[in-house]
C-alpha positions in Angstrom: -15.3 -44.8 -9.7 -17.5 -43.6 -12.5 -19.6 -41.5 -10.1 -16.4 -39.9 -8.8 -15.2 -39.1 -12.3 -18.5 -37.5 -13.2 -18.4 -35.5 -10.0 -14.8 -34.3 -10.7 -15.9 -33.3 -14.3 -18.9 -31.4 -13.1 -18.8 -27.8 -14.5 -19.1 -26.3 -11.1 -16.2 -28.3 -9.8 -14.1 -27.5 -12.8 -14.9 -23.8 -12.5 -13.9 -23.8 -8.8 -10.7 -25.6 -9.6 -9.7 -23.1 -12.2 -10.6 -20.2 -9.9 -8.4 -21.8 -7.1 -5.5 -22.4 -9.5 -5.8 -18.8 -10.8 -5.7 -17.5 -7.2 -2.6 -19.6 -6.4 -0.9 -18.4 -9.6 -1.6 -14.8 -8.7 0.0 -15.2 -5.3 3.0 -16.9 -6.8 3.3 -13.9 -9.2 3.2 -11.5 -6.3 5.8 -13.5 -4.3 8.1 -13.6 -7.3 7.8 -9.9 -8.0 8.6 -9.1 -4.3 11.5 -11.6 -4.3 13.0 -9.7 -7.3 12.8 -6.5 -5.2 15.4 -7.9 -2.9 18.0 -6.9 -5.6 16.0 -4.7 -8.1 14.5 -1.4 -7.4 10.9 -1.2 -8.6 10.5 1.5 -11.3 6.9 2.3 -10.5 3.9 1.1 -8.6 0.3 0.4 -9.5 -0.8 3.5 -7.5 1.7 5.8 -9.3 0.6 4.5 -12.7 -3.1 5.1 -11.8 -2.3 8.6 -10.5 -0.3 9.4 -13.7 -3.2 8.4 -15.9 -5.7 10.4 -13.9 -3.5 13.5 -14.0 -2.9 13.2 -17.7 -6.6 12.7 -18.4 -7.5 15.8 -16.3 -4.7 18.2 -17.4 -3.5 16.8 -20.7 0.1 16.8 -19.3 2.0 14.8 -16.8 3.9 16.7 -14.1 6.0 13.8 -12.7 8.8 14.1 -10.2 10.6 11.0 -8.9 14.2 10.0 -8.3 15.3 6.8 -6.6 17.8 7.2 -3.8 19.3 4.5 -1.6 18.4 4.1 2.0 21.5 5.8 3.4 20.7 8.9 1.1 17.5 9.5 2.9 17.6 11.7 6.0 17.3 9.7 9.3 15.0 12.5 10.5 12.5 11.7 7.7 12.7 8.0 8.4 11.9 8.5 12.0 9.2 11.1 11.4 7.4 8.9 8.9 7.5 5.9 11.2 6.3 7.9 14.2 3.4 9.5 12.3 2.2 6.5 10.4 3.4 3.3 12.1 5.2 3.6 15.4 5.3 -0.2 15.8 6.9 -0.8 12.4 10.1 -2.4 13.6 8.3 -4.8 15.9 5.1 -6.0 14.1 4.9 -8.7 11.5 3.4 -6.4 8.9 -0.1 -5.9 10.5 -0.9 -4.0 13.6 -3.9 -6.0 14.8 -4.8 -3.6 17.6 -4.9 -0.6 15.3 -6.9 -2.7 12.7 -9.4 -3.7 15.4 -9.9 0.0 16.3 -10.4 0.8 12.6 -13.0 -1.9 12.3 -14.8 -0.6 15.3 -14.7 3.0 13.9 -16.2 1.7 10.6 -18.9 -0.2 12.4 -19.9 2.9 14.4 -20.0 5.0 11.2 -22.2 2.4 9.5 -24.6 2.2 12.4 -24.8 6.0 12.5 -25.6 6.1 8.8 -28.3 3.6 9.3 -29.9 5.6 12.1 -29.8 8.7 9.9 -31.5 6.8 7.1 -28.6 6.8 4.7 -28.0 4.1 2.2 -25.4 1.4 3.2 -25.8 -0.9 0.3 -22.1 -1.0 -0.3 -19.9 -3.3 1.8 -18.2 -1.8 4.8 -15.1 0.2 4.0 -11.9 -0.9 5.8 -10.2 2.4 6.6 -7.4 3.2 8.9 -5.1 0.8 10.8 -2.7 0.2 7.9 0.9 -0.2 8.6 3.8 0.9 6.3 4.1 -2.6 5.0 0.4 -2.7 4.2 0.5 0.7 2.5 3.4 -0.5 0.4 1.6 -3.7 -0.5 -1.4 -1.7 -1.7 0.6 0.9 -3.6 2.8 -1.7 -5.4 0.1 -4.0 -6.8 -3.5 -3.1 -5.9 -6.2 -0.6 -6.7 -7.4 2.2 -4.4 -10.7 0.3 -3.6 -11.5 -0.1 0.1 -13.2 -3.5 -0.1 -12.9 -6.7 1.9 -11.5 -8.6 -1.1 -8.8 -5.9 -1.7 -8.0 -5.9 2.0 -7.6 -9.6 2.1 -5.2 -9.5 -0.9 -3.3 -6.8 0.8 -2.8 -9.0 3.8 -1.3 -11.8 1.6 1.1 -9.4 -0.2 2.1 -7.8 3.2 3.0 -11.3 4.4 5.3 -11.8 1.4 6.9 -8.4 1.9 7.6 -9.2 5.5 8.9 -12.7 4.7 11.1 -11.9 1.7 12.3 -8.3 2.5 14.0 -6.7 5.5 12.4 -3.9 7.4 15.0 -1.6 6.0 14.3 -2.6 2.4 10.5 -2.2 2.9 11.0 1.3 4.3 13.4 2.1 1.5 11.0 1.1 -1.2 8.1 2.9 0.6 9.9 6.2 0.9 11.0 6.1 -2.7 7.5 5.6 -4.0 5.1 7.3 -1.6 3.1 10.3 -2.8 3.9 13.7 -1.5 1.6 15.8 -3.6 0.3 15.7 -7.2 2.9 14.0 -9.3 5.5 14.1 -6.5 6.6 10.7 -5.6 9.4 9.6 -3.3 11.5 11.4 -0.6 14.1 12.8 -3.1 11.4 14.4 -5.3 9.6 15.8 -2.2 12.7 17.3 -0.8 13.7 18.9 -4.1 10.2 20.1 -4.7 9.4 21.7 -1.3 12.8 22.6 0.1 15.2 22.7 -2.9 17.6 20.2 -1.3 18.3 16.5 -1.3 16.5 14.0 0.8 19.7 13.4 2.7 19.9 17.1 3.7 16.5 17.4 5.3 16.4 18.9 8.8 14.3 17.5 11.6 11.7 20.3 11.1 11.5 19.8 7.3 11.2 16.0 7.9 8.4 16.6 10.3 6.6 18.8 7.8 6.9 16.2 5.1 5.6 13.5 7.5 2.6 15.5 8.4 2.0 16.3 4.8 2.2 12.6 3.9 -0.3 11.7 6.6 -2.8 14.3 5.4 -2.5 13.0 1.8 -3.0 9.4 2.7 -5.6 10.0 5.3 
């Protein structure tokens, strides 16, 4: 018994225990924040706050456009265009498109192999790019940094799981469209519609919606 007590009180074991408890507490925090989003619209995201800080540091001012609008105040043409251009399996998958993710991993592996053959440094971990669903993009934008590391991607998976479990697909798309970037300091469908077309998000035509979807893909890609 004394041997077991000494083992449990070993500094390494104590450290691992605290790390594990901190990890669990972080996941509970994320789950609680997402559960709150069932009834409360998020005012901003981690990505928006980071972008705002960078713009202000570079320009000394903050051109910021964002207005929350409810789901039925966003053009159905824009909803369809964004889903088709970014995540055509959105309504059917569980938050992660595993086929697209596998293709992205293969693409990264080929890029890394090519860099090695050309004698370029690959000291950094492989970057996980592409293959992200709308749910994954929302998970990243809400809480995470822009790093493309294995650790950040793993955390993204967990947050995506909570989004899919706690929120409806409609609510996920509503939050996403209200906080996604459409140009420097332009966030959300309403701000984008007003900025580029001088009309509300509800009034967007199929052509205008398609243009915004293409623009969105080019920014995130």
